[in-house]
C-alpha positions in Angstrom: 0.2 -0.3 0.2 2.8 2.3 0.8 3.9 1.7 -2.8 0.8 3.0 -4.5 0.6 5.5 -2.2 3.8 7.4 -3.2 3.2 6.7 -6.9 0.3 8.6 -6.5 1.8 11.7 -4.4 4.3 11.5 -7.6 1.4 12.3 -9.6 1.4 9.1 -11.2 -1.7 7.4 -12.2 -2.4 3.6 -11.0 -3.3 1.2 -13.5 -6.5 -0.8 -13.0 -4.4 -3.8 -11.5 -2.4 -1.7 -9.5 -5.9 0.6 -8.4 -7.5 -3.5 -7.6 -4.9 -3.8 -5.2 -5.1 -0.5 -3.5 -8.8 -0.9 -3.4 -8.8 -4.3 -1.7 -6.5 -3.2 0.5 -8.3 0.0 2.0 -11.5 -2.0 2.8 -9.3 -4.4 5.0 -9.6 -4.2 8.7 -5.5 -4.4 9.0 -4.9 -1.5 6.8 -3.8 1.1 8.9 -6.8 4.6 9.1 -3.6 7.0 8.2 -2.6 5.1 5.4 -6.1 4.9 4.3 -5.9 8.7 4.7 -2.6 9.5 2.9 -4.1 7.3 -0.3 -7.3 9.0 -0.9 -5.5 12.4 -0.2 -3.0 12.0 -2.4 -5.6 10.5 -5.3 -7.8 13.7 -4.5 -4.8 16.1 -5.1 -3.6 14.2 -8.5 -7.0 13.9 -9.5 -8.6 10.7 -10.1 -8.9 8.7 -13.5 -11.4 6.7 -15.0 -9.4 3.6 -14.9 -8.8 4.3 -11.2 -12.4 5.2 -10.6 -13.5 1.5 -12.3 -11.7 -0.7 -10.3 -12.9 0.9 -7.1 -16.0 0.5 -8.4 -15.3 -3.2 -9.5 -14.0 -3.7 -6.0 -16.9 -2.5 -4.3 -19.5 -4.0 -6.0 -17.6 -7.7 -5.6 -17.9 -6.8 -1.4 -21.2 -5.5 -1.5 -24.9 -7.5 -0.2 -26.7 -8.5 -2.7 -30.5 -7.6 -3.0 -31.1 -10.6 -5.2 -33.5 -8.2 -7.2 -35.6 -9.5 -10.0 -34.5 -8.8 -13.4 -36.0 -5.4 -14.5 -34.6 -1.9 -16.0 -33.3 -0.1 -12.8 -32.8 3.6 -12.6 -30.2 5.0 -9.7 -30.3 9.1 -10.1 -28.1 9.7 -7.3 -25.1 12.7 -7.4 -21.8 12.7 -6.6 -22.0 15.0 -3.9 -19.2 17.5 -2.3 -20.1 20.3 -5.1 -19.9 22.3 -1.8 -23.0 24.2 -3.0 -25.3 23.4 -0.1 -28.4 22.9 -2.2 -31.6 21.0 -1.2 -31.7 17.3 -1.5 -32.3 17.1 -5.6 -32.0 14.0 -6.6 -34.1 12.1 -3.8 -37.1 14.8 -4.6 -36.5 13.6 -8.0 -37.0 10.3 -7.2 -40.3 10.4 -6.1 -41.3 11.8 -9.0 -39.5 9.1 -11.3 -41.0 6.3 -9.1 -44.6 7.4 -9.8 -44.0 7.7 -13.6 -43.0 4.2 -13.3 -39.1 4.0 -13.6 -38.0 1.3 -11.1 -35.1 3.7 -8.8 -32.7 1.8 -6.3 -31.4 5.3 -5.2 -27.7 4.7 -3.1 -27.4 7.2 -0.8 -25.8 8.3 2.7 -25.4 9.9 5.3 -24.0 13.9 5.3 -20.4 13.5 4.4 -19.4 17.2 3.1 -22.9 18.2 2.9 -25.4 19.9 5.7 -27.9 16.7 5.3 -27.0 13.6 2.6 -30.2 11.8 1.5 -30.2 9.7 4.5 -30.8 12.5 6.7 -33.5 13.7 4.9 -35.0 10.9 4.3 -35.8 10.1 8.3 -37.2 13.4 9.3 -39.7 12.4 6.4 -40.2 8.9 8.7 -37.9 6.9 5.7 -35.7 5.1 8.0 -32.0 3.9 6.8 -32.3 0.2 8.2 -34.2 -1.9 5.7 -33.2 -5.2 5.4 -32.0 -6.4 1.4 -35.4 -8.3 1.4 -37.1 -5.1 2.5 -35.8 -3.0 -0.1 -36.2 -6.1 -2.3 -39.9 -5.9 -1.8 -40.1 -1.9 -2.1 -38.7 -2.4 -5.8 -41.1 -4.3 -6.5 -44.2 -3.1 -4.6 -43.2 0.6 -4.9 -40.6 0.9 -7.8 -38.2 3.3 -5.7 -35.8 2.1 -3.0 -33.3 3.9 -0.8 -30.2 2.4 -0.6 -28.6 3.6 2.8 -24.5 2.7 1.4 -23.2 1.5 5.2 -26.2 -1.6 5.0 -24.8 -2.9 2.2 -21.2 -2.1 2.0 -20.4 -2.9 5.7 -16.7 -2.8 5.2 -17.4 1.5 4.4 -17.2 1.7 8.4 -13.6 2.3 8.2 -13.5 4.5 5.8 -16.0 6.7 6.4 -14.4 8.1 9.3 -12.1 9.1 7.2 -13.6 10.8 4.7 -15.4 12.3 8.1 -11.6 13.4 8.8 -10.7 14.9 5.6 -13.7 16.6 5.4 -13.4 17.1 1.2 -14.8 15.1 -1.9 -12.5 11.9 -2.2 -13.0 9.1 -4.7 -15.3 8.1 -2.5 -18.1 10.7 -4.0 -17.1 9.9 -7.6 -17.6 6.1 -7.0 -20.8 6.0 -4.5 -23.4 6.3 -7.7 -21.2 3.1 -9.5 -21.0 1.5 -6.3 -25.0 0.2 -6.4 -25.3 -3.4 -5.3 -28.8 -3.8 -7.8 -28.0 -4.0 -11.5 -27.9 -1.3 -12.9 -28.8 -0.8 -16.6 -29.4 2.8 -16.4 -27.9 6.0 -14.6 -28.4 9.6 -14.0 -25.6 10.9 -12.0 -24.1 14.8 -11.5 -20.8 15.4 -10.6 -18.6 18.4 -9.6 -15.5 18.0 -12.1 -16.6 19.5 -15.8 -13.0 17.7 -17.2 -14.5 14.4 -16.1 -17.9 14.4 -17.6 -17.1 12.0 -20.7 -14.8 10.3 -18.4 -17.7 9.2 -16.2 -19.7 8.2 -18.5 -16.6 5.9 -20.0 -16.7 4.2 -16.5 -20.6 3.8 -16.7 -20.0 1.5 -20.2 -16.8 -0.4 -18.3 -19.8 -1.1 -16.4 -22.6 -2.4 -18.1 -25.1 0.5 -18.2 -26.4 0.2 -21.2 -27.9 3.9 -21.1 -26.4 6.9 -19.1 -26.4 10.2 -18.4 -23.9 12.7 -16.5 -24.2 15.9 -15.6 -22.2 19.0 -14.2 -24.5 21.6 -13.7 -24.2 25.5 -13.8 -22.0 27.0 -11.1 -20.2 23.5 -10.1 -23.3 21.7 -9.0 -23.4 18.0 -8.9 -27.1 18.6 -10.1 -28.3 19.8 -13.6 -28.7 23.5 -12.7 -30.9 26.8 -13.6 -27.7 28.7 -12.9 -26.6 28.4 -16.7 -24.8 26.1 -19.0 -24.8 22.6 -18.1 -22.4 20.2 -19.7 -24.1 16.5 -20.2 -22.0 13.6 -21.5 -24.5 11.1 -22.7 -24.3 7.2 -23.5 -26.3 5.5 -25.5 -25.7 2.4 -28.1 -22.3 2.1 -26.5 -21.7 5.5 -27.6 -20.8 8.9 -25.8 -21.5 12.1 -27.0 -21.2 15.8 -25.7 -24.2 18.1 -25.1 -24.9 20.9 -23.3 -28.5 22.6 -22.0 -30.0 25.6 -20.5 -32.5 26.2 -18.7 -34.2 28.3 -21.1 -33.6 26.9 -23.8 -35.7 24.0 -21.8 -38.7 25.9 -20.9 -37.5 27.0 -17.8 -36.7 30.3 -15.7 -32.3 31.0 -15.0 -32.1 31.2 -11.1 -28.6 31.7 -9.0 -27.6 28.7 -7.0 -28.4 30.4 -4.6 -32.2 29.5 -4.7 -32.2 26.3 -4.2 -29.9 26.1 -0.9 -30.6 23.4 1.0 -30.5 23.2 5.2 -30.5 20.3 7.6 -32.3 17.1 7.5 -35.7 18.7 9.0 -35.0 22.1 7.2 -34.5 20.2 3.8 -37.7 17.7 4.7 -40.1 20.6 4.4 -38.8 21.0 0.8 -39.4 18.1 -0.5 -42.7 17.9 0.6 -43.5 21.1 -0.6 -41.8 20.2 -3.7 -43.9 17.3 -4.2 -47.2 19.3 -3.5 -46.1 21.5 -6.7 -45.2 24.4 -4.4 -44.3 26.8 -7.3 -40.4 28.0 -7.6 -36.4 27.2 -8.1 -36.8 24.4 -5.7 -39.7 22.7 -8.2 -38.1 24.1 -11.5 -34.7 22.2 -10.6 -36.6 19.2 -9.7 -38.5 19.3 -13.4 -35.2 19.8 -14.7 -33.3 16.8 -12.9 -36.4 14.3 -13.3 -37.0 15.2 -16.8 -33.2 14.4 -17.3 -33.6 11.1 -15.8 -37.1 10.0 -18.1 -34.8 10.8 -20.6 -32.1 8.8 -19.5 -34.6 5.8 -19.0 -36.1 6.0 -22.0 -39.6 7.1 -21.0 -39.3 9.7 -23.2 -37.4 10.6 -26.3 -36.6 14.6 -25.4 -35.7 16.0 -21.9 -38.4 18.7 -22.7 -40.1 15.9 -23.0 -39.1 14.4 -19.7 -39.9 18.0 -18.0 -43.5 18.0 -19.3 -43.9 14.5 -17.5 -42.5 15.0 -14.5 -44.5 18.5 -14.3 -47.3 17.0 -14.8 -47.1 13.8 -12.1 -46.4 16.4 -9.5 -49.2 18.5 -10.1 -51.4 15.4 -10.3 -50.4 14.5 -6.9 -49.0 10.9 -7.6 -45.3 11.7 -6.7 -46.6 13.1 -2.9 -48.5 9.5 -3.0 -45.7 8.1 -3.6 -44.0 9.8 -0.7 -46.7 8.8 1.3 -46.7 5.2 0.5 -42.7 4.8 1.4 -43.7 6.6 4.7 -46.2 4.0 5.3 -44.2 1.5 4.2 -41.2 2.6 6.4 -43.7 3.1 9.7 -45.1 -0.2 9.2 -41.8 -1.9 9.6 -41.0 0.3 12.5 -44.3 -1.0 13.9 -43.2 -4.7 13.4 -39.9 -4.4 15.2 -41.6 -3.2 18.1 -43.5 -5.6 19.0 
C-alpha cells in the first residue's frame, strides 16, 4: 500500500490492476487508517482517473451485499455530492417523481459527508428509516418501484473508510464512486458530478460497468445536479457511444435562477422542501426537480427528449402522484418500525 501511496503522491496514475490491489487493501481491517487517509488525499490531489474509478467500483460491487432483485430496468439518479453548494436534496426529491412515473429507482445514498444533510438524514426526517433489510428493499422495488439503499447497510466494510472521509472533510474518490457502487444491477443511470473535466470520462466508466444508457451532468456553478444557474454540460451514453451536449434552462422552458435560490439546510429543513416540491409549490426548488427528473426520464428511455421529460415530471407532480409515492414509502417504513417494536 505504501508504494502505491507514493506513486499517487508523485502524481502517477495507477493502472487498473494497481488500483484493484489498492482498493482491496482499503477495505482490509488491518490497513492503518493513516494509510487510507494518505491514499485518498494523494488521489484527490493528483486527480482520479476513469481507470482508477472503474477498478474501485468493481471491487466495491464484489464486496457488497446483494438484494437478489428481480431482473428489471433499474435506474439510479444519485449524484456524487461534494460540490460544496449546500443545495437541498435534489435527486432524492426527483426519485419520488420518477417512481410515480413508472421508473424503477434503486437510489444509492448516504448520510452527510461534505454537506449539511445527506439523503439518509433528510429521509429519516420524512419518516423513512435507513435500516431496511435486503428483503425489504427488494419488496419496495417491486411494490413501489423505489428503494433508498443506505450505503453502509450494503457496504459494511465502508465504516472505517467513512471515519477517514469525515476526518478529511473534503470530496474524495468515494464521492465519485458512490453512484457506481450500487449493489443493484443497473441498466440505466443519471448522475451529477462537480468536475467539468470528468463528465465524458464518467460516462465511459458507466459503459465499462455495463450500463446500457446513462447521462452524466455537471451543472452550472459546479453543481452535481442539473442547474438553473446557466449552462449545463452533459455526457450521454447510448448504444455504446458517448456524446457531449450542453443545455440551458431557458432552452427548456425554465427560468434561470442563481444557486442561492436552491439552498438547503439540515435534514428537517430539507424534508420540508421535499414536501413543498412534491405538493407542487412553485419556485426554483420545483423547477430544479423538474429539470433533473426530466433528464432522468430521458436517460431511462421513457421520453424521446429532455423537454418531454420535464413535461412528464410536471404532470406527475401536479396530479399528486409524486406526493402519494412519498406517503406510500413513509407508510411502509412506519409499518416496519411497528413490526420491530412488537
